[in-house]
C-alpha positions in Angstrom: -89.4 -170.3 22.1 -87.1 -167.3 21.8 -83.4 -167.3 20.8 -82.2 -164.8 23.3 -79.8 -162.1 22.1 -79.6 -160.0 25.3 -80.8 -160.0 28.9 -81.6 -157.2 31.3 -79.7 -157.4 34.6 -81.7 -156.3 37.7 -80.9 -156.2 41.4 -83.4 -159.0 41.9 -81.2 -161.2 39.7 -78.2 -160.6 42.0 -80.5 -161.6 44.9 -81.6 -164.7 43.0 -78.0 -165.9 42.5 -77.3 -165.5 46.3 -80.5 -167.3 47.3 -82.0 -164.1 48.9 -85.0 -163.6 46.5 -88.3 -164.8 47.9 -89.5 -167.9 46.0 -86.2 -168.7 44.3 -86.1 -172.4 43.3 -83.2 -174.5 44.6 -80.1 -174.6 42.3 -79.2 -175.4 39.6 -81.0 -172.4 38.3 -80.6 -169.9 35.4 -81.4 -166.4 36.6 -82.8 -163.5 34.6 -86.2 -161.9 34.2 -86.2 -159.8 31.0 -84.7 -160.5 27.6 -84.7 -159.7 23.9 -84.3 -162.0 20.9 -86.0 -163.7 18.0 -89.1 -165.8 18.2 -88.4 -169.0 16.4 -91.9 -169.6 15.0 -92.4 -166.2 13.5 -88.8 -164.8 13.3 -90.0 -161.5 14.7 -87.9 -159.6 17.2 -89.4 -159.7 20.6 -88.7 -158.6 24.2 -90.1 -160.6 27.1 -90.5 -161.4 30.7 -90.0 -164.6 32.6 -89.6 -165.2 36.3 -86.4 -167.2 35.9 -84.2 -168.3 32.9 -83.9 -165.1 30.8 -80.1 -165.6 30.7 -80.3 -168.8 28.8 -79.5 -169.2 25.1 -83.2 -170.1 24.5 -86.1 -168.9 26.5 -89.5 -170.7 26.7 -91.8 -167.8 27.6 -95.6 -167.3 27.6 -96.8 -165.7 24.4 -98.7 -163.1 26.3 -95.5 -162.0 28.0 -93.7 -161.3 24.7 -93.9 -157.9 23.0 -92.7 -156.7 19.6 -89.5 -154.7 19.6 -89.8 -151.2 17.9 -87.7 -151.1 14.8 -85.3 -148.4 15.9 -84.4 -150.2 19.2 -81.3 -152.3 19.7 -81.5 -155.6 21.5 -79.8 -154.0 24.5 -82.5 -151.3 24.7 -85.3 -153.9 24.3 -83.9 -156.1 27.0 -83.7 -153.1 29.4 -87.4 -152.3 28.9 -90.0 -154.8 30.3 -89.4 -154.7 34.1 -88.6 -151.1 34.6 -90.7 -149.3 32.0 -93.8 -151.4 32.4 -93.5 -150.9 36.2 -93.2 -147.2 35.8 -95.9 -146.8 33.2 -98.3 -148.9 35.3 -97.6 -146.7 38.3 -98.6 -143.6 36.3 -101.6 -145.3 34.8 -103.0 -146.4 38.1 -102.4 -143.0 39.5 -104.5 -141.5 36.7 -101.6 -139.6 35.3 -101.6 -141.0 31.7 -104.7 -138.7 31.1 -104.4 -134.9 31.0 -104.9 -133.2 34.3 -107.8 -130.9 35.1 -107.7 -127.5 33.7 -105.3 -125.3 35.6 -103.7 -128.2 37.3 -100.4 -130.1 36.8 -99.7 -133.7 37.7 -97.0 -133.9 40.3 -95.0 -137.0 41.4 -92.4 -137.7 44.0 -90.1 -140.5 42.7 -87.9 -142.2 45.3 -84.6 -143.9 44.2 -84.9 -141.8 41.1 -81.5 -142.8 39.8 -82.4 -146.5 39.7 -84.0 -148.5 36.9 -87.7 -147.8 37.7 -86.8 -144.3 38.7 -85.1 -143.3 35.5 -87.9 -145.0 33.5 -90.5 -143.0 35.5 -88.6 -139.8 34.7 -88.5 -140.4 31.0 -92.2 -141.3 30.9 -93.1 -138.5 33.2 -91.3 -136.0 31.0 -93.4 -137.2 28.0 -96.6 -136.9 30.1 -95.7 -133.4 31.3 -95.5 -134.4 35.0 -93.9 -132.1 37.5 -91.4 -134.5 39.1 -89.5 -134.5 42.4 -86.9 -137.2 42.7 -84.7 -138.4 45.6 -81.3 -139.9 45.5 -78.2 -140.2 47.6 -75.8 -138.0 45.6 -75.7 -134.8 43.6 -73.9 -136.6 40.8 -76.7 -139.1 40.4 -79.3 -136.3 40.5 -77.4 -134.4 37.8 -77.5 -137.3 35.5 -81.2 -137.9 36.0 -81.9 -134.2 35.4 -80.5 -134.8 31.9 -83.3 -137.3 31.4 -86.0 -134.7 32.4 -86.2 -134.6 36.2 -87.0 -131.0 37.3 -86.5 -131.2 41.0 -83.7 -133.3 42.5 -83.4 -133.9 46.3 -80.3 -135.3 47.9 -81.9 -137.1 50.9 -78.6 -137.2 52.7 -78.4 -133.4 52.9 -82.1 -132.5 52.7 -85.4 -133.6 54.2 -87.4 -134.4 51.1 -90.7 -134.0 53.0 -89.7 -130.4 53.8 -88.4 -129.7 50.3 -91.6 -131.0 48.6 -93.7 -129.0 51.0 -91.8 -125.8 50.3 -91.5 -126.2 46.5 -95.2 -127.0 46.1 -96.2 -124.2 48.5 -97.7 -126.6 51.0 -99.8 -128.5 48.4 -97.8 -131.7 48.0 -97.8 -134.1 45.1 -100.4 -136.3 43.5 -98.5 -139.5 43.7 -95.4 -141.0 45.4 -93.6 -143.8 43.7 -92.1 -145.5 46.7 -90.0 -148.7 46.9 -88.3 -148.0 50.2 -90.7 -148.9 53.0 -89.9 -148.3 56.7 -89.9 -144.8 57.9 -90.4 -143.5 54.4 -94.0 -144.8 54.2 -95.3 -142.2 56.6 -93.0 -139.5 55.2 -94.2 -140.2 51.7 -97.9 -140.1 52.8 -97.3 -136.6 54.3 -96.0 -135.5 50.9 -99.3 -136.1 49.2 -101.9 -133.6 48.2 -105.5 -134.2 49.2 -106.7 -137.4 47.4 -103.1 -138.2 46.4 -101.9 -141.8 45.9 -98.9 -143.7 47.2 -97.8 -146.4 44.8 -95.6 -149.3 45.8 -93.7 -149.7 42.5 -91.6 -152.6 43.7 -94.8 -154.8 43.8 -96.4 -153.8 40.5 -94.8 -155.9 37.8 -95.1 -159.1 39.8 -98.7 -158.4 40.6 -99.4 -157.6 37.0 -98.0 -160.9 35.5 -98.9 -163.4 38.2 -101.0 -161.9 41.0 -98.2 -162.5 43.5 -96.3 -160.0 45.5 -92.5 -159.9 46.0 -90.3 -157.4 47.8 -88.4 -156.4 44.8 -86.3 -153.4 43.8 -85.1 -153.2 40.2 -81.9 -151.3 39.5 -80.2 -150.6 36.2 -77.7 -148.1 34.8 -78.9 -144.8 33.5 -78.4 -145.9 29.9 -82.0 -147.1 29.5 -84.2 -147.8 26.5 -84.7 -144.8 24.1 -88.3 -144.0 24.6 -89.5 -141.2 22.3 -93.3 -141.2 23.1 -95.6 -142.6 25.7 -97.4 -144.4 22.8 -94.4 -146.6 22.5 -94.8 -147.7 26.1 -98.6 -147.9 26.2 -98.6 -149.6 22.8 -96.4 -152.4 24.1 -98.4 -152.5 27.3 -101.7 -153.0 25.5 -100.7 -155.6 23.0 -98.2 -158.3 22.5 -98.5 -158.2 18.7 -100.9 -161.1 18.5 -104.0 -159.3 19.7 -103.8 -160.5 23.2 -103.8 -158.1 26.1 -100.5 -158.0 27.9 
């Protein structure tokens, strides 16, 4: 049992309150997926994930879905971490980009919706990993803010064809991975942005797959003020262990 101090608000939570999220139980229902607080049995500060109920005063969460909060993080930063940062990190990991690239080669990623929650998390982690990143968004203002986080190449998809931009900037080579949560026509366009043997990752499915084996059509959105991640070890360390020796 965790005494919740803060909850992370995602687009999926808005959908839940409106009854538009797949699998949402009938009301009454407490929404919320990620949270930070104090575990009552150990008094340790934790952050965690639960499918519903994170916005309650107390949260009954599975122990393998609780992770220790780094000492220099606030409750707000910890509550903003699990959904977006684990999703982004898992995308890089499954694309083989958490390991150094081959000699003479640089990892490249195209990140759609780069100003959203998963997008900004992917930029901060990608900067630490040394990834050459291309990000799409709907406005120059959003792109400017994400560039402050480490994005090298911003693409306003309302004014530019990102497929052509990626092709030109990479001299026709393309990227190693596309982090895509849009669907529709963007599926084919994203595939055409890939290098040979490149990988398209559906980030909107990852975290649900990881925790439960189920798939939901989910897009997580948060403000640009995200958790203060200083090293990829902070992310991977939380990802590997929940503090009790169990894989998370």
